[in-house]
LUMLUMFI-515459 format. One record per atom (N, C-alpha, C): y, x, z; residue number from 1; atom name; residue in three letters. Coordinates in Angstrom, 1 decimal, padded with zeros to 4 digits. Layout:
<nodes>
NODE v u w resi name resn
NODE Y X Z NUM CA ALA
...
</nodes>
This chain:
<nodes>
NODE v u w resi name resn
NODE 125.7 029.1 132.1 1 N MET
NODE 125.1 028.3 131.1 1 CA MET
NODE 126.1 027.7 130.2 1 C MET
NODE 125.9 027.9 128.9 2 N GLU
NODE 126.8 027.4 127.9 2 CA GLU
NODE 126.7 025.9 127.7 2 C GLU
NODE 127.8 025.2 127.5 3 N SER
NODE 127.8 023.7 127.4 3 CA SER
NODE 127.3 023.3 126.1 3 C SER
NODE 126.5 022.2 126.0 4 N ASP
NODE 126.1 021.6 124.8 4 CA ASP
NODE 127.0 020.4 124.4 4 C ASP
NODE 127.9 020.0 125.3 5 N THR
NODE 128.8 018.9 125.0 5 CA THR
NODE 130.2 019.3 125.5 5 C THR
NODE 131.2 018.6 124.9 6 N TYR
NODE 132.6 018.9 125.3 6 CA TYR
NODE 133.4 017.6 125.4 6 C TYR
NODE 134.2 017.5 126.4 7 N GLY
NODE 135.1 016.3 126.6 7 CA GLY
NODE 136.4 016.7 125.8 7 C GLY
NODE 136.8 015.7 125.0 8 N ILE
NODE 138.0 015.9 124.2 8 CA ILE
NODE 139.0 014.9 124.7 8 C ILE
NODE 140.3 015.3 124.9 9 N GLY
NODE 141.4 014.4 125.2 9 CA GLY
NODE 142.5 014.7 124.3 9 C GLY
NODE 143.2 013.6 123.8 10 N VAL
NODE 144.3 013.8 122.9 10 CA VAL
NODE 145.2 012.6 123.0 10 C VAL
NODE 146.5 012.9 123.1 11 N ASP
NODE 147.5 011.8 123.2 11 CA ASP
NODE 147.9 011.5 121.7 11 C ASP
NODE 148.1 010.2 121.5 12 N VAL
NODE 148.3 009.7 120.1 12 CA VAL
NODE 149.2 008.5 120.1 12 C VAL
NODE 150.1 008.3 119.2 13 N PRO
NODE 150.9 007.1 119.1 13 CA PRO
NODE 150.0 005.9 118.8 13 C PRO
NODE 150.4 004.8 119.4 14 N LYS
NODE 149.5 003.6 119.2 14 CA LYS
NODE 149.2 003.2 117.8 14 C LYS
NODE 150.1 003.4 116.9 15 N ASP
NODE 149.9 003.0 115.5 15 CA ASP
NODE 148.8 003.9 114.8 15 C ASP
NODE 148.4 005.0 115.4 16 N PHE
NODE 147.5 005.9 114.8 16 CA PHE
NODE 146.1 005.9 115.6 16 C PHE
NODE 146.0 005.2 116.6 17 N LEU
NODE 144.8 005.2 117.5 17 CA LEU
NODE 143.6 004.8 116.8 17 C LEU
NODE 143.5 003.6 116.2 18 N GLU
NODE 142.3 003.1 115.5 18 CA GLU
NODE 141.9 004.0 114.4 18 C GLU
NODE 142.9 004.4 113.6 19 N MET
NODE 142.5 005.3 112.4 19 CA MET
NODE 141.9 006.6 112.9 19 C MET
NODE 142.5 007.2 114.0 20 N LEU
NODE 142.0 008.4 114.5 20 CA LEU
NODE 140.5 008.3 115.0 20 C LEU
NODE 140.3 007.2 115.8 21 N MET
NODE 138.9 006.9 116.3 21 CA MET
NODE 138.0 006.8 115.1 21 C MET
NODE 138.3 006.1 114.1 22 N ASP
NODE 137.5 005.9 112.9 22 CA ASP
NODE 137.2 007.2 112.2 22 C ASP
NODE 138.2 008.0 112.0 23 N CYS
NODE 138.0 009.3 111.3 23 CA CYS
NODE 137.1 010.3 112.2 23 C CYS
NODE 137.3 010.3 113.5 24 N ILE
NODE 136.5 011.2 114.3 24 CA ILE
NODE 135.1 010.7 114.3 24 C ILE
NODE 134.9 009.4 114.4 25 N ASP
NODE 133.5 008.9 114.4 25 CA ASP
NODE 132.8 009.2 113.2 25 C ASP
NODE 133.5 009.3 112.0 26 N GLU
NODE 132.8 009.6 110.8 26 CA GLU
NODE 132.2 011.0 110.7 26 C GLU
NODE 132.7 011.9 111.5 27 N VAL
NODE 132.3 013.3 111.3 27 CA VAL
NODE 131.4 013.8 112.5 27 C VAL
NODE 131.1 012.9 113.5 28 N MET
NODE 130.3 013.3 114.6 28 CA MET
NODE 129.0 012.5 114.7 28 C MET
NODE 128.0 013.1 115.2 29 N GLU
NODE 126.8 012.4 115.5 29 CA GLU
NODE 127.0 011.6 116.8 29 C GLU
NODE 126.4 010.5 117.0 30 N PRO
NODE 126.5 009.7 118.2 30 CA PRO
NODE 125.9 010.5 119.4 30 C PRO
NODE 126.6 010.5 120.5 31 N LEU
NODE 126.2 011.2 121.7 31 CA LEU
NODE 125.2 010.3 122.5 31 C LEU
NODE 125.5 009.0 122.5 32 N TYR
NODE 124.7 008.0 123.3 32 CA TYR
NODE 123.8 007.2 122.3 32 C TYR
NODE 122.5 007.4 122.5 33 N PRO
NODE 121.5 006.7 121.6 33 CA PRO
NODE 121.8 005.2 121.5 33 C PRO
NODE 121.8 004.7 120.3 34 N GLY
NODE 122.1 003.3 120.1 34 CA GLY
NODE 123.5 002.9 120.0 34 C GLY
NODE 124.5 003.8 120.2 35 N TYR
NODE 125.9 003.5 120.2 35 CA TYR
NODE 126.7 004.5 119.3 35 C TYR
NODE 127.7 004.0 118.6 36 N ARG
NODE 128.6 004.8 117.9 36 CA ARG
NODE 130.0 004.4 118.3 36 C ARG
NODE 131.0 005.2 117.9 37 N ARG
NODE 132.4 005.0 118.2 37 CA ARG
NODE 132.7 004.8 119.7 37 C ARG
NODE 132.1 005.7 120.5 38 N SER
NODE 132.3 005.6 121.9 38 CA SER
NODE 133.5 006.4 122.4 38 C SER
NODE 134.6 005.7 122.7 39 N PHE
NODE 135.8 006.3 123.1 39 CA PHE
NODE 136.3 005.5 124.3 39 C PHE
NODE 137.3 006.1 125.0 40 N ARG
NODE 138.1 005.3 126.0 40 CA ARG
NODE 139.5 005.8 125.8 40 C ARG
NODE 140.4 004.8 126.0 41 N TYR
NODE 141.9 005.2 125.9 41 CA TYR
NODE 142.7 004.4 126.9 41 C TYR
NODE 143.8 004.9 127.2 42 N TYR
NODE 144.7 004.2 128.2 42 CA TYR
NODE 146.1 004.7 127.9 42 C TYR
NODE 147.1 003.8 128.2 43 N PRO
NODE 148.5 004.2 128.0 43 CA PRO
NODE 149.0 005.3 128.8 43 C PRO
NODE 149.8 006.2 128.2 44 N VAL
NODE 150.4 007.3 128.9 44 CA VAL
NODE 151.8 007.4 128.4 44 C VAL
NODE 152.7 008.1 129.1 45 N THR
NODE 154.0 008.4 128.6 45 CA THR
NODE 154.1 009.9 128.4 45 C THR
NODE 154.4 010.3 127.1 46 N GLY
NODE 154.5 011.7 126.8 46 CA GLY
NODE 156.0 012.1 126.7 46 C GLY
NODE 156.3 013.3 127.1 47 N THR
NODE 157.7 013.8 127.0 47 CA THR
NODE 157.7 015.3 126.5 47 C THR
NODE 158.6 015.6 125.7 48 N TRP
NODE 158.7 017.0 125.2 48 CA TRP
NODE 160.1 017.2 124.7 48 C TRP
NODE 160.5 018.5 124.7 49 N LEU
NODE 161.8 019.0 124.1 49 CA LEU
NODE 161.4 019.6 122.8 49 C LEU
NODE 161.9 019.1 121.7 50 N THR
NODE 161.7 019.7 120.4 50 CA THR
NODE 162.6 020.8 120.2 50 C THR
NODE 162.0 022.0 119.8 51 N LEU
NODE 162.8 023.2 119.6 51 CA LEU
NODE 163.3 023.3 118.1 51 C LEU
NODE 164.4 024.0 117.9 52 N GLU
NODE 164.9 024.2 116.5 52 CA GLU
NODE 163.8 024.9 115.7 52 C GLU
NODE 163.7 024.5 114.4 53 N GLY
NODE 162.7 025.0 113.5 53 CA GLY
NODE 161.4 024.2 113.5 53 C GLY
NODE 161.3 023.2 114.4 54 N SER
NODE 160.1 022.3 114.4 54 CA SER
NODE 160.4 021.2 113.4 54 C SER
NODE 159.3 020.5 113.0 55 N ASN
NODE 159.3 019.4 112.1 55 CA ASN
NODE 158.7 018.2 112.8 55 C ASN
NODE 159.3 017.6 113.8 56 N PRO
NODE 158.7 016.6 114.6 56 CA PRO
NODE 158.4 015.2 113.9 56 C PRO
NODE 157.3 014.6 114.2 57 N PHE
NODE 157.0 013.3 113.7 57 CA PHE
NODE 158.0 012.3 114.4 57 C PHE
NODE 158.2 012.5 115.7 58 N ILE
NODE 159.1 011.7 116.5 58 CA ILE
NODE 160.1 012.6 117.2 58 C ILE
NODE 161.3 012.2 117.2 59 N GLY
NODE 162.3 013.0 118.0 59 CA GLY
NODE 163.1 013.9 117.0 59 C GLY
NODE 164.0 014.7 117.6 60 N SER
NODE 164.9 015.6 116.9 60 CA SER
NODE 165.0 016.9 117.6 60 C SER
NODE 165.2 018.0 116.9 61 N PRO
NODE 165.3 019.3 117.5 61 CA PRO
NODE 166.5 019.3 118.5 61 C PRO
NODE 166.3 019.9 119.7 62 N GLY
NODE 167.3 020.0 120.7 62 CA GLY
NODE 167.4 018.8 121.6 62 C GLY
NODE 166.5 017.8 121.4 63 N LYS
NODE 166.6 016.6 122.2 63 CA LYS
NODE 165.2 016.3 122.9 63 C LYS
NODE 165.3 015.8 124.1 64 N ILE
NODE 164.1 015.4 124.8 64 CA ILE
NODE 163.6 014.1 124.3 64 C ILE
NODE 162.3 014.0 124.0 65 N SER
NODE 161.7 012.7 123.6 65 CA SER
NODE 160.8 012.2 124.8 65 C SER
NODE 160.8 010.9 124.9 66 N VAL
NODE 160.0 010.2 125.9 66 CA VAL
NODE 159.3 009.1 125.1 66 C VAL
NODE 158.0 009.1 125.0 67 N GLU
NODE 157.3 008.2 124.1 67 CA GLU
NODE 156.1 007.6 124.8 67 C GLU
NODE 155.9 006.3 124.5 68 N GLU
NODE 154.7 005.6 124.9 68 CA GLU
NODE 153.6 006.0 124.0 68 C GLU
NODE 152.5 006.5 124.5 69 N GLU
NODE 151.3 006.9 123.7 69 CA GLU
NODE 150.1 006.4 124.3 69 C GLU
NODE 148.9 006.7 123.7 70 N TYR
NODE 147.6 006.4 124.3 70 CA TYR
NODE 146.9 007.8 124.4 70 C TYR
NODE 146.2 007.9 125.6 71 N HIS
NODE 145.4 009.1 125.8 71 CA HIS
NODE 144.0 008.7 125.4 71 C HIS
NODE 143.5 009.3 124.3 72 N LEU
NODE 142.1 009.1 123.8 72 CA LEU
NODE 141.2 010.1 124.3 72 C LEU
NODE 140.0 009.7 124.9 73 N GLU
NODE 139.0 010.6 125.4 73 CA GLU
NODE 137.7 010.2 124.8 73 C GLU
NODE 136.9 011.3 124.7 74 N PHE
NODE 135.5 011.1 124.2 74 CA PHE
NODE 134.7 012.4 124.4 74 C PHE
NODE 133.4 012.3 124.2 75 N VAL
NODE 132.5 013.4 124.4 75 CA VAL
NODE 131.9 013.7 123.0 75 C VAL
NODE 131.7 015.0 122.7 76 N VAL
NODE 131.2 015.4 121.4 76 CA VAL
NODE 130.2 016.5 121.6 76 C VAL
NODE 129.2 016.5 120.8 77 N LYS
NODE 128.2 017.6 120.8 77 CA LYS
NODE 128.8 018.9 120.3 77 C LYS
NODE 128.3 020.0 120.8 78 N LYS
NODE 128.8 021.3 120.5 78 CA LYS
NODE 128.8 021.5 118.9 78 C LYS
NODE 127.8 021.1 118.3 79 N GLU
NODE 127.7 021.3 116.8 79 CA GLU
NODE 128.7 020.5 116.0 79 C GLU
NODE 129.3 019.5 116.6 80 N ASP
NODE 130.3 018.7 115.9 80 CA ASP
NODE 131.7 019.0 116.4 80 C ASP
NODE 131.9 019.9 117.3 81 N LEU
NODE 133.2 020.2 117.9 81 CA LEU
NODE 134.2 020.7 116.8 81 C LEU
NODE 133.8 021.6 116.0 82 N GLY
NODE 134.7 022.1 115.0 82 CA GLY
NODE 135.2 021.0 114.0 82 C GLY
NODE 134.2 020.2 113.5 83 N LYS
NODE 134.6 019.1 112.6 83 CA LYS
NODE 135.5 018.1 113.2 83 C LYS
NODE 135.3 017.8 114.5 84 N VAL
NODE 136.2 016.8 115.2 84 CA VAL
NODE 137.6 017.4 115.4 84 C VAL
NODE 137.7 018.6 115.8 85 N LEU
NODE 139.0 019.3 115.9 85 CA LEU
NODE 139.7 019.4 114.6 85 C LEU
NODE 139.0 019.6 113.5 86 N LYS
NODE 139.6 019.7 112.2 86 CA LYS
NODE 140.2 018.3 111.8 86 C LYS
NODE 139.5 017.2 112.1 87 N VAL
NODE 139.9 015.9 111.8 87 CA VAL
NODE 141.2 015.6 112.6 87 C VAL
NODE 141.2 016.0 113.9 88 N ILE
NODE 142.4 015.7 114.7 88 CA ILE
NODE 143.6 016.5 114.1 88 C ILE
NODE 143.4 017.7 113.7 89 N ASP
NODE 144.4 018.6 113.2 89 CA ASP
NODE 145.0 018.0 111.9 89 C ASP
NODE 144.1 017.4 111.0 90 N GLU
NODE 144.5 016.9 109.7 90 CA GLU
NODE 145.0 015.5 109.8 90 C GLU
NODE 144.5 014.6 110.7 91 N LYS
NODE 144.9 013.2 110.7 91 CA LYS
NODE 146.0 012.8 111.8 91 C LYS
NODE 146.1 013.6 112.8 92 N HIS
NODE 147.1 013.3 113.9 92 CA HIS
NODE 148.5 013.5 113.3 92 C HIS
NODE 149.4 012.5 113.6 93 N PRO
NODE 150.7 012.6 112.9 93 CA PRO
NODE 151.6 013.7 113.5 93 C PRO
NODE 151.3 014.2 114.7 94 N TYR
NODE 152.2 015.2 115.4 94 CA TYR
NODE 151.9 016.6 114.8 94 C TYR
NODE 153.0 017.4 114.7 95 N GLU
NODE 152.9 018.8 114.2 95 CA GLU
NODE 152.0 019.6 115.2 95 C GLU
NODE 152.2 019.4 116.4 96 N GLU
NODE 151.4 020.1 117.5 96 CA GLU
NODE 150.9 019.1 118.5 96 C GLU
NODE 149.7 018.4 118.2 97 N PRO
NODE 149.2 017.4 119.2 97 CA PRO
NODE 148.7 018.1 120.4 97 C PRO
NODE 148.8 017.5 121.5 98 N ALA
NODE 148.2 018.0 122.8 98 CA ALA
NODE 146.7 017.7 122.8 98 C ALA
NODE 145.9 018.7 122.7 99 N VAL
NODE 144.4 018.4 122.7 99 CA VAL
NODE 143.8 019.2 123.8 99 C VAL
NODE 143.0 018.5 124.6 100 N ASP
NODE 142.2 019.2 125.7 100 CA ASP
NODE 140.8 019.3 125.2 100 C ASP
NODE 140.1 020.4 125.4 101 N VAL
NODE 138.7 020.6 125.1 101 CA VAL
NODE 138.1 021.2 126.4 101 C VAL
NODE 137.2 020.4 127.0 102 N VAL
NODE 136.6 020.8 128.3 102 CA VAL
NODE 135.1 020.8 128.2 102 C VAL
NODE 134.4 022.0 128.5 103 N PRO
NODE 133.0 022.0 128.5 103 CA PRO
NODE 132.4 021.0 129.6 103 C PRO
NODE 131.3 020.3 129.2 104 N GLN
NODE 130.8 019.3 130.2 104 CA GLN
NODE 129.3 019.5 130.3 104 C GLN
NODE 128.8 018.9 131.3 105 N ILE
NODE 127.4 018.8 131.5 105 CA ILE
NODE 127.1 017.3 131.4 105 C ILE
NODE 126.1 016.9 130.5 106 N GLY
NODE 125.8 015.5 130.3 106 CA GLY
NODE 125.2 015.0 131.6 106 C GLY
NODE 125.4 013.7 131.9 107 N TRP
NODE 125.0 013.1 133.1 107 CA TRP
NODE 123.5 013.1 133.2 107 C TRP
NODE 122.8 012.8 132.1 108 N ARG
NODE 121.3 012.8 132.1 108 CA ARG
NODE 120.8 014.2 132.4 108 C ARG
NODE 121.4 015.2 131.8 109 N GLU
NODE 121.0 016.6 132.1 109 CA GLU
NODE 121.2 016.9 133.6 109 C GLU
NODE 122.3 016.5 134.1 110 N ALA
NODE 122.6 016.8 135.6 110 CA ALA
NODE 121.6 016.0 136.4 110 C ALA
NODE 121.3 014.8 136.0 111 N LEU
NODE 120.3 014.0 136.8 111 CA LEU
NODE 118.9 014.6 136.8 111 C LEU
NODE 118.4 015.0 135.6 112 N SER
NODE 117.1 015.6 135.5 112 CA SER
NODE 117.1 017.0 136.2 112 C SER
NODE 118.2 017.7 136.2 113 N SER
NODE 118.2 019.0 137.0 113 CA SER
NODE 118.2 018.7 138.5 113 C SER
NODE 118.9 017.7 138.9 114 N SER
NODE 118.9 017.4 140.4 114 CA SER
NODE 117.5 016.9 140.9 114 C SER
NODE 116.8 016.3 140.0 115 N LEU
NODE 115.5 015.7 140.4 115 CA LEU
NODE 114.4 016.9 140.5 115 C LEU
NODE 114.7 018.0 139.8 116 N ARG
NODE 113.7 019.1 139.8 116 CA ARG
NODE 113.9 020.0 141.1 116 C ARG
NODE 115.1 019.8 141.7 117 N THR
NODE 115.3 020.7 142.9 117 CA THR
NODE 114.9 020.0 144.2 117 C THR
</nodes>
């Protein structure tokens, strides 16, 4: 069965968190009736080695970066997935943000399926 919803996770510097949530919310339909701007986030530590030829927002080529970030998570409908990923690509300050896209089953869908069996 193909998923109708996707879980998105992306690490973002603290100073860009609110702006990114606002921009994402602008292009997606609410998933939860009666609620908008439904996100969760928590602090994480990101680390990477920037390679020569890269244009990093933070760090320098040839050096390991260790940065305090926030991991932003939310769920999006399939029809809004492309718009949301485009916003992340355009608004996120990193040249190559780490973005997770995971097919999901909505909890109400799972509940109603389990009640039928």
